[in-house]
N, C-alpha and C positions, 0 to 999 in steps of 0.2 A: 581603474577609476580615474583616468586622466582625461582632460579635455583634448579632443582631437578635432582639428578643423572647426573649432568654435562650437562643437556639439558635445553635449554631455552623454556619457555612456551610462548604461544601465547594467545591473547585476542579475545573474541567473543562478539560482540555487536548486540543487536536486537532492532530495532526501528520500532514500529507499529504506524501508523498515520491514524487517521480519519476512523477507521473501525467502523461500526455502533454499534457493541456490546460494544465498549469501553466506551460509555457514555460521558466521559469528553473530550472536545475539546482542543487541544494544538495549540498554535499559531505557525506559520511557523518559527518565530524568535527563539522560544525555541527549536524547532526541529533542526534548523540550528546550534544552539549553541551546542546541544548534539552531532551532527555529527562532529563538530570541536573539541570538547573535546575528543571524542573517537579517532579521528585521531591523536591528539596531544599525548594522552596517549601511543599509539603504537609507534609513532616516537620518543618520548622523554624518553622512558623507557630503562634503561640499560640492563634489563633482558629479554626484549621482543622486538623482531624485526619484528614480523609478527602478523597479526590479520585479522579478517573478520567482516563485517557488513552485516546483513540481514535487509532489509528495506521493510516493508509492507505498502502499501498505498491504502486506499479506497476512496481517494478524487478525484472526477471527475474533479475538478477545475484545477488539474495539466495539463490536456490536453487543457486548455483554456488560456494559458499564453498570447496569442496575441489577445484576444477578444477586440473589439473596444468599447463596451459599456455594460451596465448592462443587456440589452435585450438579449444578447448572453447567459447569465447565465440561461435562461430558458431551455437550453440544459441539465442543472442539472436534470430537471424533467425526462428526458429520462433515466438517470442513476438510479434514485431511483424508477422509474416505473419498470425497469427491475429487480431491486433488490426485490421489493415487488412481482412481478410476479413469480420470481424464487422460492420465499418462498411459494407462493400460490400453484404452480404446484407440489412442492416436499414435502409439509407438509402433513401428514396423515389427512384425513377429520375429523376423530374423535377428533383431537387436534386443531380444528378451533379456540377455545377460546385462547389457548396458542399462536397460530400464531398471533392472533389479539393483544395480550398483547406484543409480541415481536415487532410487527410493531409499536405499540404506544410508547413503551419505547426506541427502538433502531433506528428506521427509521424516525418517525415523527419529532423529533427535528432537523433533517438535512434538512427538507423540508420547513422550515419557511423562509419567505422573509428576516427576520433579519439575519439569518444564511447565506443566499445567499449573502446579501449585505456585511457582514463581510468578507466572503471568497473572494468576488470580490475585495474588497479593498486590502486584503493581496496579492492577485494575481497581482494586478496592481502595488504594491510596488516592485515586482520583486524578492521575496524570492523564488528562485528556489531550491527545496529540494534536487535535485540530481546532480546539477551541481555546480562547483565552491567550492567544499568542500575538494578537494584533494584526493578523493577516486577514484580508478580505478575499472572499472567494471570487475567482475569475471564471465567468461562464464559458463552458465548452461549446463549440459551434456544432451545428448539425453536420457539417462536413467532417469534423473529427469523429463523430459517432458513425457516420456512413463508412469512413475509411476503416475504423476498427471492426465494424461488422463484416466488411469485405475480407479483412485479414483473417478473422476467425471462421470465415465461411458460414456465417449465421444462416440458419435454415437448412444447411446441408449437414451440419454437425450438431452436437448437443451443447455447444457453447452459445452464450448470449451476452451481448454488451448493452448496458443501460447507462443513462446519465441520471445521476441522483444528486442529492444535497440541496440545501436551502437555496443556494445561488446557481444550481445546476452546474456546479464546478467539479463534480466527481463522476468519473467513469468507472463502472464496475464490470469486471469479467466474471461471468457465472458459468458453472457446469451443471446442467440439469437443475437449474434454480438455486444452486448453492453458490454464494459469492466466494471466489477464489482470491481475488486481488482487486484493489481499488487504486485509482490514480486520480489525484486532484490537483488543481492549479489555483494558486493564490497570488495576490499582489499586495 
């Protein structure tokens, strides 16, 4: 955050939440705190007036903010079934044991009833990870979308990439119509 050559620098923050390969689960409160601190660092810095936040989210619970009861959380199963199915379809057959290990290490912990209950309680508390933090959505470009579609070989595979969000700032990776992960950009 120093001036270099008369130019002000800008800050970049990257927040990845509840992606299966991360192993360790963070509470929504801690994530909200991180987003507030990042926003405050940009707005309170004398040498920095601009910044960006990329926010990756693999939590299917974000779409269930208005669920009436715990029973609705069985929709979680659809998300994780799609995740496991995408791994099965795209993993080489001769690496079946490696796929099984990945499923056990990175997906199974998220499919327990205890995890579902904890997520449901946090969702019911109203910790909205993307609203109310003072960040404005930064629109994703058509080029971003085309690159992502090329990477997942959309049309040749069952993966699909869409741009969503009020400000078209969220890119969502889907497997056969089920969202797996979203990535959004904010400033």
